[in-house]
C-alpha positions as CSV (number, residue, x, y, z in Angstrom):
1,X,0.0,0.0,0.0
2,X,1.1,3.5,-0.8
3,X,0.7,6.0,2.1
4,X,-0.5,9.6,2.1
5,X,-3.3,8.7,-0.3
6,X,-7.0,8.8,-0.2
7,X,-8.4,6.0,-2.3
8,X,-11.6,6.7,-4.2
9,X,-13.3,3.4,-3.4
10,X,-15.2,1.4,-0.8
11,X,-13.1,1.0,2.4
12,X,-13.6,-2.7,2.2
13,X,-11.6,-2.7,-1.1
14,X,-8.8,-0.7,0.6
15,X,-8.7,-2.9,3.7
16,X,-8.6,-6.1,1.6
17,X,-5.4,-4.8,-0.1
18,X,-3.6,-3.9,3.2
19,X,-1.3,-6.3,4.8
20,X,-2.3,-7.6,8.3
21,X,-1.1,-5.7,11.4
22,X,-0.6,-2.5,9.4
23,X,-2.5,0.3,11.0
24,X,-1.7,2.0,14.3
25,X,-5.0,3.9,14.6
26,X,-8.2,4.3,12.7
27,X,-10.4,7.4,13.4
28,X,-13.6,7.8,11.5
29,X,-17.3,8.6,11.6
30,X,-19.5,6.3,9.4
31,X,-22.6,7.5,7.6
32,X,-24.9,5.9,10.1
33,X,-28.7,5.8,9.9
34,X,-28.9,7.8,6.7
35,X,-28.1,10.9,8.7
36,X,-25.5,11.8,6.1
37,X,-25.7,11.9,2.4
38,X,-23.2,9.4,1.0
39,X,-24.9,9.0,-2.4
40,X,-27.0,6.1,-1.1
41,X,-24.0,4.1,0.1
42,X,-24.8,1.7,3.0
43,X,-21.9,0.0,4.7
44,X,-21.6,-3.5,6.2
45,X,-20.3,-2.6,9.7
46,X,-19.7,-6.3,10.6
47,X,-17.4,-6.8,7.6
48,X,-15.6,-3.5,8.2
49,X,-15.0,-4.3,11.9
50,X,-13.6,-7.7,11.1
51,X,-11.3,-6.3,8.4
52,X,-10.1,-3.5,10.7
53,X,-9.2,-6.1,13.4
54,X,-6.9,-8.0,11.0
55,X,-5.3,-4.8,9.6
56,X,-4.8,-3.1,13.0
57,X,-1.5,-3.7,14.8
58,X,-1.6,-5.4,18.3
59,X,-2.1,-2.5,20.7
60,X,-3.7,-0.3,18.0
61,X,-7.0,1.4,18.4
62,X,-10.1,2.4,16.4
63,X,-11.9,5.6,17.3
64,X,-15.4,5.2,16.0
65,X,-17.7,8.3,16.2
66,X,-21.3,7.4,15.8
67,X,-24.8,8.5,17.0
68,X,-28.4,7.5,16.7
69,X,-31.3,8.6,14.7
70,X,-34.8,9.0,16.3
71,X,-37.6,7.5,14.3
72,X,-41.2,8.0,15.4
73,X,-40.0,8.8,18.9
74,X,-37.7,5.8,19.1
75,X,-33.9,5.9,19.0
76,X,-32.3,3.4,16.6
77,X,-29.4,2.4,19.0
78,X,-27.2,2.0,15.9
79,X,-24.3,3.1,18.0
80,X,-24.6,0.1,20.3
81,X,-25.1,-2.2,17.4
82,X,-21.8,-1.0,16.0
83,X,-20.1,-1.5,19.4
84,X,-21.3,-5.1,19.5
85,X,-20.1,-5.7,16.0
86,X,-16.6,-4.6,17.0
87,X,-16.8,-6.9,20.1
88,X,-17.8,-9.7,17.9
89,X,-14.7,-9.0,15.8
90,X,-12.6,-9.5,18.9
91,X,-11.9,-5.8,19.7
92,X,-12.0,-4.6,23.3
93,X,-14.3,-1.7,24.1
94,X,-11.5,0.1,25.8
95,X,-13.4,3.3,26.4
96,X,-16.8,4.8,25.7
97,X,-16.2,8.5,25.3
98,X,-18.7,11.3,24.4
99,X,-18.2,13.9,21.7
100,X,-20.3,16.9,22.9
101,X,-21.3,19.7,20.5
102,X,-21.0,23.0,22.2
103,X,-23.2,24.7,19.5
104,X,-25.5,22.1,18.1
105,X,-27.8,23.0,15.2
106,X,-31.1,24.3,16.6
107,X,-34.0,21.9,16.1
108,X,-37.4,21.1,17.3
109,X,-36.8,17.9,19.2
110,X,-40.4,17.5,20.5
111,X,-40.8,16.0,24.0
112,X,-37.1,15.4,24.6
113,X,-34.0,17.5,25.3
114,X,-31.8,18.8,22.5
115,X,-29.5,16.1,21.1
116,X,-25.9,17.4,21.4
117,X,-23.6,14.4,21.6
118,X,-22.3,11.4,19.7
119,X,-20.6,8.3,21.1
120,X,-16.8,8.1,20.5
121,X,-15.9,4.5,21.1
122,X,-12.3,3.5,21.5
123,X,-12.0,-0.1,20.3
124,X,-8.6,-1.6,21.0
125,X,-6.8,-4.7,19.7
126,X,-5.6,-5.9,23.1
127,X,-4.2,-3.3,25.6
128,X,-3.4,0.0,23.8
129,X,0.3,0.3,23.2
130,X,0.3,4.1,23.3
131,X,-1.5,6.5,25.7
132,X,-0.5,10.1,25.9
133,X,-3.2,11.5,28.1
134,X,-4.5,15.1,27.9
135,X,-4.3,16.7,31.3
136,X,-5.8,19.6,33.1
137,X,-4.7,21.6,36.3
138,X,-5.9,20.1,39.6
139,X,-7.7,22.7,41.7
140,X,-6.5,21.2,45.0
141,X,-2.8,20.9,43.8
142,X,-0.4,21.0,46.6
143,X,-2.9,20.1,49.3
144,X,-2.4,16.9,51.4
145,X,-4.7,13.9,51.1
146,X,-6.7,13.6,54.3
147,X,-8.0,10.6,56.2
148,X,-11.3,10.2,54.3
149,X,-12.4,9.8,50.8
150,X,-15.7,9.0,49.0
151,X,-16.1,5.4,48.0
152,X,-18.9,3.4,46.3
153,X,-20.4,2.8,49.7
154,X,-19.9,6.3,51.2
155,X,-17.1,7.8,53.1
156,X,-14.2,5.5,53.6
157,X,-10.7,5.4,55.0
158,X,-7.8,6.3,52.7
159,X,-5.0,3.7,52.8
160,X,-2.4,4.7,55.3
161,X,0.3,5.1,52.7
162,X,-1.8,7.7,50.9
163,X,-2.6,9.9,53.9
164,X,-0.6,13.1,53.7
165,X,0.5,12.6,50.1
166,X,0.5,15.8,48.1
167,X,-2.1,16.1,45.4
168,X,-0.5,16.3,41.9
169,X,-0.7,19.5,39.9
170,X,-2.4,17.9,36.9
171,X,-4.9,15.1,36.3
172,X,-6.2,13.4,33.2
173,X,-9.3,15.0,31.7
174,X,-12.6,13.1,31.7
175,X,-13.8,11.1,28.7
176,X,-16.3,13.7,27.7
177,X,-14.9,16.0,25.0
178,X,-16.7,19.2,24.0
179,X,-16.0,21.0,20.7
180,X,-17.5,23.8,18.6
181,X,-19.1,22.4,15.4
182,X,-19.9,24.1,12.1
183,X,-17.9,26.9,10.7
184,X,-15.9,27.4,13.9
185,X,-14.5,23.9,13.8
186,X,-12.1,24.6,10.9
187,X,-10.6,27.5,9.0
188,X,-10.8,25.7,5.7
189,X,-14.0,27.0,4.1
190,X,-14.0,24.4,1.3
191,X,-14.4,21.7,4.0
192,X,-18.0,22.8,4.6
193,X,-19.0,21.6,1.2
194,X,-19.1,18.2,3.0
195,X,-22.4,17.7,5.0
196,X,-20.7,16.7,8.3
197,X,-17.1,17.4,9.1
198,X,-15.0,16.4,12.1
199,X,-13.9,19.3,14.4
200,X,-10.2,19.4,13.8
201,X,-9.5,19.6,17.5
202,X,-11.4,16.3,18.1
203,X,-9.1,14.6,15.6
204,X,-6.0,16.2,17.0
205,X,-6.8,15.2,20.6
206,X,-7.5,11.6,19.7
207,X,-4.4,11.2,17.4
208,X,-2.2,12.8,20.1
209,X,-3.6,10.4,22.7
210,X,-3.3,7.1,20.9
211,X,-0.3,7.5,18.6
212,X,3.2,8.8,18.4
213,X,5.0,10.6,15.5
214,X,5.5,8.3,12.5
215,X,2.5,6.1,13.3
216,X,0.0,5.3,10.6
217,X,-3.5,6.7,10.9
218,X,-6.4,5.5,8.7
219,X,-9.9,6.9,8.0
220,X,-12.4,4.6,6.4
221,X,-14.7,7.5,5.4
222,X,-12.2,10.3,4.7
223,X,-14.9,12.8,3.7
224,X,-13.5,16.3,3.6
225,X,-10.0,15.2,4.6
226,X,-9.9,16.3,8.2
227,X,-8.0,13.2,9.4
228,X,-5.5,13.5,6.6
229,X,-4.8,17.2,7.3
230,X,-4.4,16.8,11.1
231,X,-2.3,13.6,10.8
232,X,0.0,15.3,8.3
233,X,0.4,18.4,10.5
234,X,1.2,16.2,13.5
235,X,3.9,14.2,11.6
236,X,1.8,11.0,11.4
237,X,1.6,8.8,8.3
238,X,-2.0,8.6,6.9
239,X,-4.2,6.7,4.5
240,X,-7.8,7.0,3.7
241,X,-10.8,5.6,1.7
242,X,-13.6,7.6,0.3
243,X,-16.3,6.2,-1.9
244,X,-17.6,9.6,-3.1
245,X,-15.6,11.2,-5.9
246,X,-17.2,14.5,-4.9
247,X,-15.8,14.3,-1.4
248,X,-12.4,13.2,-2.7
249,X,-12.3,16.4,-4.8
250,X,-13.3,18.5,-1.8
251,X,-10.4,17.0,0.3
252,X,-7.9,17.5,-2.6
253,X,-8.8,21.2,-2.7
254,X,-8.7,21.5,1.1
255,X,-5.3,19.7,1.5
256,X,-3.5,21.5,-1.3
257,X,-2.2,24.3,0.9
258,X,-0.8,21.8,3.4
259,X,0.9,19.2,1.1
260,X,3.9,19.6,-1.1
261,X,2.7,17.3,-3.9
262,X,-0.8,16.2,-5.1
263,X,0.3,12.7,-6.1
264,X,-0.9,11.8,-2.5
265,X,-4.3,10.9,-4.0
266,X,-4.9,7.8,-6.0
267,X,-8.3,7.7,-7.8
268,X,-9.5,4.3,-8.9
């Protein structure tokens, strides 16, 4: 396989031509529940999950961003169906994160609260080999741990060895990630010719967490090219599949200012 290319084809075709144990990380958002216009393309999630398992290196991860449609007042639960498909393919569900939209599109949601999040599953092939956690300052940094803490059954004693230990200055962030969507999620105006783009910061945060420089990042549904752009700027190798020629052309135009040559795209 040649890298730094988006193949204009079904991702199943691309995956079948990859060697096994090839990818360090996949990050993608499939066109679930007809919520996105992919020219009528419907994808076999079970086959994709099985192929990704074989092509992912041991310790590699798949970040799968997916939500649910509400039909006649009933949520489809497609997100959970996808999760079980990846478990059936022998992936671990390493973490179930939330991608929260700070500025969701206004809508009349009837007798329910506004929908503002999607699931962001981290499926791993065994224990993840890389974890570079995003951290935040700890409000109680420098204070000493006292003799009590909250446990699942109420207040409990802190182990003797922890009493008096100084609280660290930083801690890992939670697994709920909030981002602006729409025109504030990228400076590349051409990207918004695609109906649903990733916030660039979402992709950057996940790539930084689960990979190191030089690792290979794959996107099954490359769309407007967000994964390719962010991976390139972060010194990761990348590879993509995109069945829509229209979207491939959008990503070509978008990536042109960031790449030295345009032979990075192979149309089939």
